[in-house]
N, C-alpha and C positions, 0 to 999 in steps of 0.2 A: 320153700327154703331156697330153692335155686334163684328165685327173684331177689332175695336178700343178698345172696352171694353176688349176683350180677350188679346190684346197686352198690355194694362195697367196692367191687373191682372198677366199675364205671366212675364212682366218686373219686377213687384213688387216681385213676387215669386223668380225670378232669382236673383235679387239684395239681397233679404233677405237671401236666401240660401248661396250666395257667400260671403256676409259679415259675416255671422255666421260661415262659414268654417274658415275664418281668425280669427274671435273673439274666436272661440273654440280652435284654435291653440295657440293664445296669452294667454288666461286665461281660461282654463277649470274650474278652481276654482270658477270663477264668476258664471258659470252656475250650478255648484254643490251647491253653497251656496245660489243661488237665491231662496228666500223663496216662491215665487209665483208659481214656477214650480214643486216643490215637487219631484225633481229627487234625487234618492239615488244610482243609478248605475254608479259608476265611470268608468267602462269599456266601456260604450257606451255613455259617456257624449258628445263627439264631434258629434256623429251622431244625438243624440237628439237635440243638438244645431242647427244643419243644418236643421233638420225637423221643429223645432220651427221657425227658420228664414223664411223658405219657407211658412209656414202657416201664420205667421204675415205679411210677405211681400205681400202675395196674398191678405190678408185682407185689408191692407193699400192701395195696388194697386187698389183693387176693389172700394174703397171709392173714391179715386182720379179719377179713370177712369170713374166711374158713373157720377161724377160731370162734368168732361170734356165732356163726350158723351152727357149728357143732355144739356149742354150749346152749344155744337156744333150743336145739333139738333135744339135748339131754336134760336140761333143767325144766324147761317149760312144757316139755312133751307135746310140742306143736300146738300148745294152747295160747301162745303169745299172739296178741293182735298184731297184724302186719304194720299198722300205723305206729304202734309203740316201738316195734323193732326198727323201723325206718328212722324213728327219732333217735334211737341209740346210735345208729350208724351215722346220722347227721352230726351228732355230738362228737363222734370220733373224728370225722372229717374237719369239724371246726377246731378241734384240739390240734390237729395236724397243721392247720392254717395258722393258728396262734403260735405254735412252736416255730413255724417258718419265719414269722415276723420277729419273734423274740430272738431267734438265732441270728437273723440279719442285724438286729440292733446290737446284739453282743459282738458280732463281727466288726461292726463300725466302731464300737467302743474299743475293741482290741486294737484296731488299726491306728486309732488316735492316741491311745495310752502307751502302747509299745511299738512305735514305728520302726525302731531299730531291729527288733526281733523280726518284724515283717521283712525287712531288707535282707536278712540273713537266710531266711527259709524260702524265699521266692526268687524267681529270675530277676536279673538286674533291670530289665526294662519296666518293672513295676515299682520302682523306687519312689516315684512321685506320690505324695500323700493322697491325692484324690483318687489315683488309680488303686492305691493300697486299700482305701476305704471301700471302693466299689468291689474290688476283688474279695475283700473279707466279708462284705455283706453276703455275697453269693456263697462263699465257703461256709460261713456260719449258719445261713438259712438252710442249706442242704444237710449239714451235720445235725442240726436241730430236728429236722423232720425225721431223719434216720434214727437218731438215738433219743431225742427228747420226747418222742411220742409214745414210746413203749410203755412207760410207767402210767401216764394218764389214760391211755387207751385200755391198758390192763385194768386200771381202776374202774373205768366205765363198764367193762365186761364183768368184773367182780361185783359191782353194784347191781348190775342186771341179775346176776345169779342170786345174790342175797335177797334182793327184792322179790324175785319170783319164787324163791324157796319159801319166803315168809308168806307171800300171798297164797300159795298152794297149801300151806300148813293150816290155814284157817278153816 
């Protein structure tokens, strides 16, 4: 069971780092402007974004992995094949990646459809449309991973529970 937890945490960290490599390349301005991070060093902003992605990905991965491992333990009574459990974790990671892409696309659409709204709620230096689109890609992709993954990943876990309950009832 600890191996499953480690795979979930490692997968989350890997996904968080990889997506922030791309996000940092698309819009380093987003990370420099992000008020919660308090970053001031423009020279190392991309490296800081990757480290932040690894930390946040490992944190989210640990929450999802802990829930999955606890349910695997309770439902399957340790009778779940390791390869099957890894498949469920892989599905959760792929859902998170899909949410990241969908959120980025929604952010791009938002920047193009409502550019004036973007000008009001962001610093003046981001008023150019191309900067707005890049900024919103990163903003949308990060929000989608945080909030857009909860329901699909919960659905995967519920599917696992139902499937294994039915398998053991036979």
